[in-house]
C-alpha positions as CSV (number, residue, x, y, z in Angstrom):
1,X,23.3,-9.3,-29.0
2,X,21.3,-12.0,-27.0
3,X,23.2,-11.2,-23.8
4,X,22.3,-7.5,-24.4
5,X,18.8,-8.3,-24.8
6,X,18.8,-10.6,-21.4
7,X,20.6,-7.8,-19.6
8,X,17.9,-5.3,-20.7
9,X,15.1,-7.6,-19.7
10,X,16.8,-8.2,-16.2
11,X,17.4,-4.7,-15.8
12,X,13.7,-4.1,-16.8
13,X,12.6,-6.5,-14.3
14,X,14.6,-5.2,-11.4
15,X,13.6,-1.6,-11.9
16,X,9.5,-2.7,-11.8
17,X,10.0,-4.6,-8.7
18,X,12.0,-2.0,-6.6
19,X,11.1,-2.4,-2.7
20,X,10.2,0.9,-1.1
21,X,9.0,1.5,2.5
22,X,5.3,2.4,2.5
23,X,3.1,3.9,5.1
24,X,-0.8,2.8,5.1
25,X,-2.5,6.2,6.6
26,X,-6.1,5.9,7.6
27,X,-9.1,8.1,8.7
28,X,-11.8,6.6,10.4
29,X,-15.2,8.1,11.1
30,X,-17.3,6.2,13.8
31,X,-21.0,6.5,14.3
32,X,-20.9,9.6,16.4
33,X,-19.1,11.2,13.6
34,X,-15.7,11.7,15.6
35,X,-12.9,11.3,13.0
36,X,-9.5,9.7,14.0
37,X,-6.4,9.6,11.5
38,X,-4.1,6.5,12.1
39,X,-1.5,5.0,10.5
40,X,-2.0,1.4,10.3
41,X,1.0,-0.1,8.9
42,X,4.4,0.1,7.5
43,X,5.7,-2.2,4.7
44,X,8.5,-2.6,2.8
45,X,7.4,-4.0,-0.4
46,X,6.6,-3.0,-3.9
47,X,3.8,-0.2,-4.3
48,X,1.2,-2.8,-5.8
49,X,1.7,-4.9,-2.8
50,X,1.7,-2.3,-0.3
51,X,-1.6,-0.8,-2.0
52,X,-3.2,-4.3,-1.7
53,X,-2.1,-4.7,1.8
54,X,-3.5,-1.0,2.5
55,X,-6.6,-1.9,0.9
56,X,-7.1,-5.2,2.8
57,X,-6.3,-3.2,6.3
58,X,-9.0,-1.0,5.7
59,X,-11.7,-3.4,4.7
60,X,-11.1,-4.8,7.9
61,X,-11.9,-1.5,9.8
62,X,-14.9,-1.0,7.8
63,X,-17.1,-3.4,10.1
64,X,-16.2,-1.1,13.4
65,X,-16.4,2.4,11.8
66,X,-19.1,4.6,9.6
67,X,-16.4,5.4,6.9
68,X,-12.9,4.4,6.6
69,X,-10.6,6.1,4.0
70,X,-6.9,4.6,3.9
71,X,-4.3,5.6,1.2
72,X,-0.1,5.1,0.6
73,X,2.4,7.6,1.8
């Protein structure tokens, strides 16, 4: 019984931490109103880590552009 519970816990942990390749796509608007769409990175990681990296990347561009909007694809 203990081994069955242990196997179930291990399977759950493996499923929740699956890695996948995520792309961070951003839309930048400069002070003249020009809109540019760029892919700022591809990463093979978990979704939560990819979201954090995408958010951190978008924050680094906020000082250069009027508006920055990034999302995972």
